[in-house]
C-alpha positions in Angstrom: 93.3 117.8 105.0 90.5 115.4 105.8 91.6 111.8 105.5 95.3 112.8 105.5 96.3 110.1 108.0 94.3 107.5 106.0 96.0 108.7 102.7 99.5 108.5 104.1 98.8 105.0 105.6 97.3 103.8 102.3 100.3 105.1 100.3 102.7 103.4 102.8 100.8 100.1 102.7 100.8 100.1 98.9 104.5 100.7 98.8 105.1 97.9 101.3 102.9 95.6 99.2 104.8 96.6 96.1 108.0 95.2 97.5 106.7 91.7 97.9 104.6 91.8 94.7 107.7 92.6 92.6 109.8 90.1 94.5 107.5 87.3 93.4 107.1 88.9 90.0 110.8 88.5 89.3 111.7 85.4 91.3 108.6 83.2 90.5 105.2 82.3 92.0 102.6 79.7 92.2 99.2 80.1 90.4 95.9 78.7 91.7 92.5 78.9 90.0 89.7 80.0 92.3 86.1 78.9 92.3 85.1 81.7 90.0 87.8 80.5 87.5 90.1 83.6 88.1 93.7 83.1 89.0 95.3 83.9 92.3 99.1 83.9 93.1 101.3 83.8 96.2 101.8 87.5 95.5 98.1 88.3 95.7 97.9 86.6 99.1 101.1 88.2 100.5 100.0 91.7 99.3 96.6 91.2 100.9 98.1 90.3 104.3 100.6 93.2 104.2 97.9 95.8 103.5 95.4 94.4 106.0 98.0 94.2 108.7 99.4 97.7 108.1 96.0 99.4 107.9 94.3 97.2 110.5 96.9 98.2 113.1 96.2 101.9 112.5 92.5 102.2 112.0 89.5 100.5 113.5 87.8 100.3 110.1 86.2 97.3 108.4 87.8 95.5 105.5 86.5 94.1 102.2 89.3 92.6 100.1 89.5 90.2 97.3 91.7 87.6 98.9 90.2 87.4 102.4 86.9 86.0 103.6 84.1 88.5 103.6 82.4 89.3 106.9 79.0 90.9 106.7 79.9 92.7 110.0 81.4 95.3 107.7 77.9 96.4 106.9 77.7 97.9 110.4 80.7 100.1 109.8 80.7 103.6 108.3 84.3 103.2 107.2 85.5 100.3 105.0 88.9 99.7 103.4 88.2 98.1 100.0 91.3 96.4 98.6 92.4 94.6 95.6 96.0 93.4 96.5 96.7 92.8 92.8 94.2 94.1 90.2 95.0 92.4 86.9 96.3 89.1 88.1 96.1 87.7 84.6 98.4 90.6 83.5 100.7 89.8 86.4 100.9 86.1 85.4 101.6 87.0 81.8 104.2 89.5 83.0 103.0 92.4 80.8 103.5 94.9 83.6 99.9 96.2 83.5 98.7 95.3 87.0 98.0 97.4 90.0 97.6 97.5 93.8 94.2 99.1 94.6 93.4 100.6 98.1 90.1 102.4 98.4 88.3 103.8 101.4 84.5 104.1 101.5 82.6 106.2 104.0 78.8 105.6 104.3 78.8 103.8 100.9 80.8 106.5 99.0 84.4 106.2 97.8 86.3 109.0 99.6 90.0 107.9 99.1 91.8 105.9 96.5 95.4 104.8 95.9 96.3 102.9 92.7 100.0 101.8 92.5 101.5 100.5 89.3 104.4 98.3 90.6 106.1 97.5 87.3 105.7 101.1 86.0 106.8 102.9 89.3 103.7 105.2 89.3 101.1 106.0 91.9 97.7 107.6 91.4 95.8 108.9 94.3 92.9 111.1 95.3 90.9 112.2 98.4 87.4 113.6 98.3 87.3 117.3 97.5 91.1 117.5 97.2 91.9 116.6 93.5 93.7 113.7 91.9 97.4 113.2 91.6 100.1 111.1 90.0 103.5 110.4 91.5 106.2 109.5 89.0 109.9 109.5 89.6 109.3 111.2 92.9 107.4 114.1 91.3 103.8 114.7 92.2 101.6 116.2 89.5 97.9 117.1 89.7 95.9 115.3 87.0 92.7 116.1 85.2 90.6 114.5 82.5 90.7 116.1 79.0 87.7 117.9 77.4 87.4 115.9 74.2 83.9 114.9 73.0 85.0 114.0 69.4 87.8 111.8 68.0 87.5 109.7 71.1 89.8 107.0 72.4 88.3 104.0 74.2 90.5 102.0 76.5 89.6 98.3 76.5 90.6 95.4 78.7 93.4 93.2 77.4 91.6 90.1 78.8 87.9 90.8 79.3 86.5 92.7 76.3 83.1 91.1 75.3 80.8 91.2 72.3 78.4 93.7 73.9 81.3 96.2 74.4 82.6 95.7 70.9 79.1 96.3 69.4 78.7 99.5 71.5 82.0 100.8 70.3 81.0 100.0 66.7 77.7 101.7 67.2 79.4 105.0 68.2 82.3 104.8 65.6 81.3 108.3 64.4 82.8 109.6 67.6 85.0 106.7 68.9 88.0 106.7 66.5 90.7 104.9 68.5 90.9 101.7 70.5 93.7 100.9 72.9 94.0 97.8 75.1 95.2 98.5 78.6 95.3 96.2 81.6 93.7 96.5 85.0 92.7 99.8 86.6 95.4 101.6 84.6 92.6 102.3 82.2 90.8 104.5 84.7 94.0 106.2 85.8 94.8 107.1 82.1 91.4 108.6 81.6 91.9 110.6 84.8 95.2 111.8 83.3 93.7 112.8 79.9 95.1 109.9 78.0 91.7 108.5 76.9 88.0 109.3 77.1 86.0 106.1 77.6 86.3 102.7 79.1 83.4 100.1 79.2 82.8 97.2 81.4 79.5 95.5 80.3 79.6 92.4 82.3 78.7 91.2 85.8 82.2 90.1 86.7 83.8 93.0 88.6 83.4 93.6 92.3 83.7 96.6 94.6 87.5 96.2 95.1 87.9 96.5 91.3 86.4 100.0 91.2 86.5 101.7 94.6 90.1 103.1 94.5 89.9 104.3 90.9 86.4 105.8 91.1 87.4 108.6 93.5 90.6 109.2 91.4 88.5 109.6 88.2 85.9 111.8 89.9 88.4 114.1 91.6 90.1 114.4 88.1 86.8 115.7 86.7 85.5 112.5 85.2 82.7 110.1 86.0 82.3 106.4 86.8 78.7 105.5 86.2 76.3 102.6 85.9 74.1 102.3 82.8 71.4 104.2 84.7 73.8 107.1 85.1 74.2 106.7 88.9 77.6 106.2 90.6 78.7 102.9 92.0 78.1 102.7 95.8 80.2 100.7 98.3 80.0 98.4 101.3 77.0 96.6 99.8 75.6 93.2 100.7 76.2 92.1 97.1 79.7 93.1 96.2 79.3 92.4 92.4 79.0 95.4 90.0 76.3 93.4 88.2 75.1 96.3 85.9 78.6 97.0 84.7 79.9 100.6 84.3 81.4 103.2 82.0 84.3 105.5 82.8 84.2 108.8 80.9 85.9 112.1 80.9 82.7 114.1 80.4 78.9 113.3 80.6 78.6 114.1 76.9 80.5 110.8 76.3 78.0 108.6 78.1 77.5 106.4 75.0 75.5 103.2 75.3 
């Protein structure tokens, strides 16, 4: 399988990061507020270092991670590890269990591998380009796929970042969107990939490449789509790492509702 070495390394790096993330989670951690007003903890920084060290020792690829300084030298690399050491830090701080470790790999601006580990829920979702999407739960690996629903839809909303534009869009399509569930972090995307929801909106400029890379390939390999409002996929290893247009995660193109 193409990218087999990278997948095994990403899974192992995520598991190693999980250990320290849960150690801080249960024993206590310091919280700082970054310049963009988002929180960062000791666990974010420790997880970032573990993942960078582990993958950096095995592959001569560039890095783009949330908690390390960005070097534009990555723009000269075909391969870039794109990492969010803790996605959903606010969920982590509030201890609701809905945070993840995201490790993505982009090749020539396209997401080709993704690992999303849910430390508090003991689940892992992963995918490699052209090889399907999978969930590991209780040691059992299961292939996952989006569902086929185009009516009686469930939208998965952020617990902390839902905005008025998203609420108005959901209301606009209430003839088809019948259920709203609030889910933290990239778990929303993993649940859509597993058939547990059909739509998730992010109509703001706040997310960055490391928020979406790992889950985008998981959703796509499960048969779904992650699209910008112009119906094009998000690309990676850009000069501007912000997803400024926002995005929609859907199980089927028929549910591209804006």
